[in-house]
C-alpha positions as CSV (number, residue, x, y, z in Angstrom):
1,M,115.5,100.3,60.5
2,S,116.1,96.6,59.9
3,I,114.8,93.9,62.1
4,L,118.3,93.2,63.4
5,G,118.8,96.8,64.2
6,K,115.5,97.0,66.1
7,A,116.4,93.8,68.0
8,K,119.8,95.3,69.0
9,E,118.0,98.5,70.2
10,L,115.5,96.6,72.3
11,T,118.2,94.4,73.8
12,S,120.2,97.5,74.7
13,K,117.1,99.1,76.4
14,A,116.5,95.8,78.3
15,V,120.0,95.7,79.6
16,D,119.8,99.4,80.6
17,R,116.6,98.7,82.5
18,A,118.1,95.7,84.3
19,V,121.0,97.9,85.5
20,E,118.5,100.5,86.7
21,F,116.7,97.8,88.8
22,S,119.9,97.0,90.6
23,S,120.9,100.5,91.5
24,D,121.4,101.4,95.1
25,E,119.0,104.3,94.9
26,L,116.2,102.0,93.6
27,I,116.9,99.5,96.4
28,A,116.8,102.3,99.0
29,D,113.5,103.7,97.6
30,T,112.0,100.3,97.6
31,V,112.9,99.7,101.2
32,I,111.5,103.1,102.2
33,K,108.2,102.4,100.5
34,A,108.0,98.9,102.0
35,V,108.6,100.2,105.5
36,E,106.0,102.9,105.1
37,K,103.5,100.3,103.9
38,Q,104.4,98.1,106.8
39,E,103.8,100.9,109.3
40,K,100.5,102.0,107.7
41,V,99.1,98.4,107.6
42,N,100.2,97.8,111.2
43,D,98.4,101.0,112.3
44,I,95.2,99.9,110.5
45,L,95.4,96.4,112.0
46,E,95.9,97.8,115.5
47,K,93.0,100.2,115.1
48,R,90.7,97.4,114.0
49,G,91.7,95.3,116.9
50,S,93.4,92.6,114.8
51,N,95.8,90.1,116.4
52,Y,98.0,90.2,113.3
53,R,101.0,92.4,112.4
54,V,103.4,92.7,109.5
55,S,106.6,91.7,111.3
56,E,109.2,90.8,108.6
57,M,110.1,91.9,105.1
58,D,112.1,90.2,102.3
59,L,113.1,92.3,99.3
60,Q,113.4,90.5,96.0
61,M,115.0,92.6,93.3
62,G,113.4,91.5,90.0
63,I,111.3,93.1,87.3
64,P,109.2,94.3,89.1
65,P,110.8,94.4,92.5
66,T,108.8,92.4,95.1
67,V,108.5,92.7,98.8
68,V,107.4,89.7,100.8
69,F,105.9,90.5,104.2
70,G,105.9,88.1,107.1
71,I,102.6,88.3,109.0
72,R,102.6,87.2,112.6
73,R,99.8,86.7,115.1
74,I,100.2,88.5,118.5
75,S,98.5,86.9,121.5
76,G,96.2,89.1,123.6
77,S,97.8,91.1,126.4
78,S,101.4,89.8,126.2
79,K,101.7,90.8,122.5
80,A,104.0,87.9,121.9
81,L,104.6,87.0,118.2
82,S,103.8,83.6,116.9
83,E,102.5,81.6,113.9
84,K,104.3,83.1,110.9
85,E,102.4,83.5,107.6
86,I,103.8,84.9,104.4
87,T,102.1,87.4,102.1
88,T,103.6,88.8,98.9
89,V,103.1,92.4,97.7
90,D,104.4,93.9,94.5
91,V,105.9,97.4,95.0
């Protein structure tokens, strides 16, 4: 196969992969994984007595897809959310 033929083949594969990353199924799977991660992390934080919780998520569809979690501090007994911090996690 010539270099030009190989380049066309690789370009075609890259385009196919890009289309796969924008599929509704992939987006739904990524959201489900991110929510499961959020719930697990919040359970661990609560068990350890931490005043922080994962409170927000921002899904960025790229290669690879990225989920940005918003971390908030909860105050003692009222559990009010305050002081937003951002953490990024690749899914």
